C-alpha beads as a LAMMPS data file, in Angstrom:
LAMMPS data file: protein, C-alpha beads

219 atoms
218 bonds

1 atom types
1 bond types

-500.0 500.0 xlo xhi
-500.0 500.0 ylo yhi
-500.0 500.0 zlo zhi

Masses

1 110.0

Atoms # bond

1 1 1 -0.003 -0.011 -0.035
2 1 1 1.375 3.421 -0.863
3 1 1 2.428 5.706 1.885
4 1 1 1.584 8.928 -0.096
5 1 1 -1.768 10.661 0.052
6 1 1 -4.528 10.046 -2.678
7 1 1 -4.108 13.714 -3.832
8 1 1 -0.772 15.493 -4.157
9 1 1 -0.166 17.805 -1.399
10 1 1 -0.617 21.575 -2.233
11 1 1 0.303 25.036 -0.728
12 1 1 -1.688 23.967 2.455
13 1 1 1.025 21.549 3.232
14 1 1 3.428 24.357 3.797
15 1 1 1.380 25.505 7.011
16 1 1 2.688 22.635 9.242
17 1 1 6.121 22.669 7.440
18 1 1 6.555 26.424 8.273
19 1 1 5.351 25.749 11.991
20 1 1 7.827 22.963 12.399
21 1 1 10.524 24.879 10.894
22 1 1 9.845 28.169 13.120
23 1 1 10.548 26.013 16.044
24 1 1 14.014 25.130 14.780
25 1 1 14.840 28.549 14.008
26 1 1 13.815 29.915 17.410
27 1 1 15.779 27.062 19.098
28 1 1 19.015 28.413 20.531
29 1 1 22.049 26.538 19.394
30 1 1 25.589 26.916 18.137
31 1 1 24.820 28.890 15.126
32 1 1 22.917 31.432 17.215
33 1 1 25.739 31.553 19.787
34 1 1 28.436 32.332 17.210
35 1 1 26.145 34.997 15.386
36 1 1 25.344 36.742 18.774
37 1 1 29.098 36.872 19.724
38 1 1 30.088 38.543 16.476
39 1 1 26.931 40.604 16.410
40 1 1 27.904 42.427 19.655
41 1 1 31.705 42.316 19.402
42 1 1 32.527 42.860 15.791
43 1 1 31.526 45.318 12.994
44 1 1 28.012 44.747 11.484
45 1 1 29.506 43.526 8.100
46 1 1 31.311 40.770 9.921
47 1 1 28.279 39.559 11.602
48 1 1 26.405 39.849 8.347
49 1 1 28.904 37.590 6.647
50 1 1 28.579 35.045 9.391
51 1 1 24.778 35.005 8.609
52 1 1 25.691 34.430 5.136
53 1 1 27.864 31.619 5.851
54 1 1 25.215 29.923 8.187
55 1 1 22.498 30.564 5.383
56 1 1 24.888 28.922 2.769
57 1 1 25.166 25.794 4.849
58 1 1 21.367 25.739 5.644
59 1 1 20.706 25.655 1.870
60 1 1 22.979 22.537 1.641
61 1 1 21.016 20.939 4.451
62 1 1 17.737 22.044 2.900
63 1 1 18.331 20.445 -0.521
64 1 1 19.694 17.508 1.193
65 1 1 16.595 16.981 3.216
66 1 1 14.524 17.530 0.039
67 1 1 16.437 14.873 -1.967
68 1 1 16.662 11.954 0.609
69 1 1 18.441 12.859 3.746
70 1 1 15.863 11.073 5.871
71 1 1 16.256 7.917 3.739
72 1 1 19.984 7.996 3.979
73 1 1 19.990 8.281 7.811
74 1 1 17.192 5.566 8.222
75 1 1 19.482 3.186 6.035
76 1 1 22.841 4.159 7.295
77 1 1 22.440 4.936 10.973
78 1 1 26.102 4.294 11.625
79 1 1 26.881 7.323 9.623
80 1 1 24.610 9.460 11.380
81 1 1 25.924 8.273 14.788
82 1 1 29.655 8.934 13.563
83 1 1 28.524 12.644 12.859
84 1 1 27.108 12.987 16.190
85 1 1 30.168 11.651 17.954
86 1 1 32.454 14.050 15.863
87 1 1 30.199 17.177 16.273
88 1 1 29.767 16.314 20.012
89 1 1 33.639 16.181 20.540
90 1 1 33.947 19.456 18.478
91 1 1 31.217 21.179 20.797
92 1 1 32.989 20.033 23.819
93 1 1 36.112 21.413 22.808
94 1 1 34.738 24.734 21.860
95 1 1 33.085 24.892 25.238
96 1 1 36.123 24.219 27.074
97 1 1 38.055 26.890 25.111
98 1 1 35.334 29.413 25.955
99 1 1 35.057 28.355 29.665
100 1 1 38.984 28.745 30.002
101 1 1 38.688 32.211 28.313
102 1 1 35.947 33.237 30.830
103 1 1 37.952 32.005 33.802
104 1 1 40.955 34.187 32.710
105 1 1 38.626 37.095 32.370
106 1 1 39.564 40.613 30.993
107 1 1 38.364 42.478 27.866
108 1 1 37.477 40.407 24.803
109 1 1 37.051 37.127 26.716
110 1 1 34.503 35.572 24.310
111 1 1 37.038 33.944 21.928
112 1 1 35.971 30.534 20.749
113 1 1 38.453 30.745 17.854
114 1 1 39.986 34.158 17.935
115 1 1 39.345 37.652 19.107
116 1 1 36.175 39.082 17.228
117 1 1 38.233 41.892 16.223
118 1 1 40.583 39.790 14.209
119 1 1 37.404 38.468 12.262
120 1 1 37.205 39.554 8.584
121 1 1 33.920 38.900 6.628
122 1 1 35.748 36.061 4.858
123 1 1 36.680 34.504 7.963
124 1 1 33.293 35.028 9.452
125 1 1 31.660 33.555 6.630
126 1 1 33.764 30.474 6.953
127 1 1 33.102 30.186 10.568
128 1 1 29.338 30.492 9.995
129 1 1 29.379 27.864 7.220
130 1 1 31.610 25.182 9.173
131 1 1 29.642 25.793 12.593
132 1 1 26.316 25.096 10.636
133 1 1 27.717 22.246 8.589
134 1 1 29.223 20.436 11.705
135 1 1 26.027 20.592 13.791
136 1 1 24.475 17.324 13.721
137 1 1 21.302 18.689 15.209
138 1 1 20.596 20.810 12.102
139 1 1 21.065 17.425 10.027
140 1 1 18.464 15.732 12.316
141 1 1 16.197 18.567 12.407
142 1 1 16.022 19.077 8.609
143 1 1 15.634 15.269 8.000
144 1 1 12.799 15.119 10.402
145 1 1 11.274 18.297 8.853
146 1 1 10.885 16.612 5.391
147 1 1 10.246 13.119 6.883
148 1 1 7.054 14.190 8.933
149 1 1 5.556 16.607 6.566
150 1 1 3.839 15.971 3.146
151 1 1 5.859 18.542 1.277
152 1 1 8.276 16.003 0.167
153 1 1 5.627 13.894 -1.380
154 1 1 4.177 16.765 -3.341
155 1 1 5.233 18.117 -6.829
156 1 1 9.048 19.321 -7.303
157 1 1 7.790 22.979 -7.162
158 1 1 6.366 22.420 -3.651
159 1 1 9.771 21.024 -2.367
160 1 1 11.556 24.051 -3.872
161 1 1 9.141 26.399 -2.244
162 1 1 9.555 24.751 1.019
163 1 1 13.431 25.191 0.659
164 1 1 12.748 28.910 -0.222
165 1 1 10.637 29.247 2.857
166 1 1 13.067 27.847 5.170
167 1 1 15.737 30.103 4.137
168 1 1 13.513 33.049 3.937
169 1 1 12.210 32.354 7.554
170 1 1 15.858 31.742 8.880
171 1 1 17.482 34.778 7.211
172 1 1 14.720 36.950 8.458
173 1 1 15.117 35.939 12.052
174 1 1 18.945 36.524 11.923
175 1 1 18.669 39.958 10.222
176 1 1 16.005 41.021 12.836
177 1 1 18.510 39.798 15.544
178 1 1 21.297 41.660 13.839
179 1 1 19.323 44.809 13.975
180 1 1 18.482 44.343 17.672
181 1 1 22.092 43.408 18.739
182 1 1 23.759 46.246 17.153
183 1 1 21.765 48.779 19.070
184 1 1 23.861 50.909 21.267
185 1 1 22.076 49.511 24.402
186 1 1 22.982 45.887 23.399
187 1 1 26.542 46.843 23.215
188 1 1 26.591 48.590 26.582
189 1 1 25.001 45.681 28.258
190 1 1 27.400 43.119 26.571
191 1 1 30.505 45.175 27.809
192 1 1 29.126 44.920 31.382
193 1 1 28.506 41.095 31.266
194 1 1 30.946 39.812 28.833
195 1 1 32.686 37.403 31.194
196 1 1 29.239 35.859 32.254
197 1 1 28.135 35.571 28.712
198 1 1 31.475 33.657 27.889
199 1 1 31.066 31.270 30.653
200 1 1 27.485 30.720 29.734
201 1 1 28.422 30.051 26.133
202 1 1 30.889 27.584 27.207
203 1 1 28.532 25.614 29.261
204 1 1 25.981 25.755 26.597
205 1 1 28.525 24.343 23.925
206 1 1 29.528 21.694 26.359
207 1 1 26.005 20.666 27.086
208 1 1 25.091 20.185 23.389
209 1 1 28.328 18.452 22.911
210 1 1 27.853 15.886 25.615
211 1 1 24.244 15.302 24.533
212 1 1 25.304 14.716 20.901
213 1 1 28.131 12.535 22.284
214 1 1 25.847 10.375 24.342
215 1 1 23.395 10.019 21.462
216 1 1 26.077 8.923 19.024
217 1 1 27.649 6.464 21.457
218 1 1 24.656 5.053 23.219
219 1 1 21.906 5.138 20.450

Bonds

1 1 1 2
2 1 2 3
3 1 3 4
4 1 4 5
5 1 5 6
6 1 6 7
7 1 7 8
8 1 8 9
9 1 9 10
10 1 10 11
11 1 11 12
12 1 12 13
13 1 13 14
14 1 14 15
15 1 15 16
16 1 16 17
17 1 17 18
18 1 18 19
19 1 19 20
20 1 20 21
21 1 21 22
22 1 22 23
23 1 23 24
24 1 24 25
25 1 25 26
26 1 26 27
27 1 27 28
28 1 28 29
29 1 29 30
30 1 30 31
31 1 31 32
32 1 32 33
33 1 33 34
34 1 34 35
35 1 35 36
36 1 36 37
37 1 37 38
38 1 38 39
39 1 39 40
40 1 40 41
41 1 41 42
42 1 42 43
43 1 43 44
44 1 44 45
45 1 45 46
46 1 46 47
47 1 47 48
48 1 48 49
49 1 49 50
50 1 50 51
51 1 51 52
52 1 52 53
53 1 53 54
54 1 54 55
55 1 55 56
56 1 56 57
57 1 57 58
58 1 58 59
59 1 59 60
60 1 60 61
61 1 61 62
62 1 62 63
63 1 63 64
64 1 64 65
65 1 65 66
66 1 66 67
67 1 67 68
68 1 68 69
69 1 69 70
70 1 70 71
71 1 71 72
72 1 72 73
73 1 73 74
74 1 74 75
75 1 75 76
76 1 76 77
77 1 77 78
78 1 78 79
79 1 79 80
80 1 80 81
81 1 81 82
82 1 82 83
83 1 83 84
84 1 84 85
85 1 85 86
86 1 86 87
87 1 87 88
88 1 88 89
89 1 89 90
90 1 90 91
91 1 91 92
92 1 92 93
93 1 93 94
94 1 94 95
95 1 95 96
96 1 96 97
97 1 97 98
98 1 98 99
99 1 99 100
100 1 100 101
101 1 101 102
102 1 102 103
103 1 103 104
104 1 104 105
105 1 105 106
106 1 106 107
107 1 107 108
108 1 108 109
109 1 109 110
110 1 110 111
111 1 111 112
112 1 112 113
113 1 113 114
114 1 114 115
115 1 115 116
116 1 116 117
117 1 117 118
118 1 118 119
119 1 119 120
120 1 120 121
121 1 121 122
122 1 122 123
123 1 123 124
124 1 124 125
125 1 125 126
126 1 126 127
127 1 127 128
128 1 128 129
129 1 129 130
130 1 130 131
131 1 131 132
132 1 132 133
133 1 133 134
134 1 134 135
135 1 135 136
136 1 136 137
137 1 137 138
138 1 138 139
139 1 139 140
140 1 140 141
141 1 141 142
142 1 142 143
143 1 143 144
144 1 144 145
145 1 145 146
146 1 146 147
147 1 147 148
148 1 148 149
149 1 149 150
150 1 150 151
151 1 151 152
152 1 152 153
153 1 153 154
154 1 154 155
155 1 155 156
156 1 156 157
157 1 157 158
158 1 158 159
159 1 159 160
160 1 160 161
161 1 161 162
162 1 162 163
163 1 163 164
164 1 164 165
165 1 165 166
166 1 166 167
167 1 167 168
168 1 168 169
169 1 169 170
170 1 170 171
171 1 171 172
172 1 172 173
173 1 173 174
174 1 174 175
175 1 175 176
176 1 176 177
177 1 177 178
178 1 178 179
179 1 179 180
180 1 180 181
181 1 181 182
182 1 182 183
183 1 183 184
184 1 184 185
185 1 185 186
186 1 186 187
187 1 187 188
188 1 188 189
189 1 189 190
190 1 190 191
191 1 191 192
192 1 192 193
193 1 193 194
194 1 194 195
195 1 195 196
196 1 196 197
197 1 197 198
198 1 198 199
199 1 199 200
200 1 200 201
201 1 201 202
202 1 202 203
203 1 203 204
204 1 204 205
205 1 205 206
206 1 206 207
207 1 207 208
208 1 208 209
209 1 209 210
210 1 210 211
211 1 211 212
212 1 212 213
213 1 213 214
214 1 214 215
215 1 215 216
216 1 216 217
217 1 217 218
218 1 218 219
């Protein structure tokens, strides 16, 4: 018996699709953490470049989801578990670096890779791209998005429209946050609490990393 509906899904299938994706966009994670750090401690063009990198990786994930990412994960679970282990170790390492920097204190403590002032638009783009591509949670969420909604069983134009909707929603959210985080008040608040932000960021990275490592090793 076919698992597809009797009638091909139409535009109405984008409503649950968008609702599902909205949860993903609003869920804090490594992408948002990197972006927030650059938005409050680097020139706006550097943070914008990081957003471009994050969205470029998101486009790759979206097309992968559209063209069979869920199928691949279901048939090759070992590959997904390996990604979880590698991604978990990476996030734990980054969390350790952040925590060490917070413990040292002093200006410019939030340095997961280098001081924000040393970032160029090109290196920020690369950091955003690699952070998103190395995040197994993005992989899992995108795979679930296409596996649990009917968009993927519709005509090709509907799937492409779903991809465009994903990018538009994510990009709009980051641009709104960029405008908010670059207000003078945000910069002043960041300057007063940088050390605490750094320590909190380190803890969040380590938590995500441990969860991914646990999932990969004991799935």
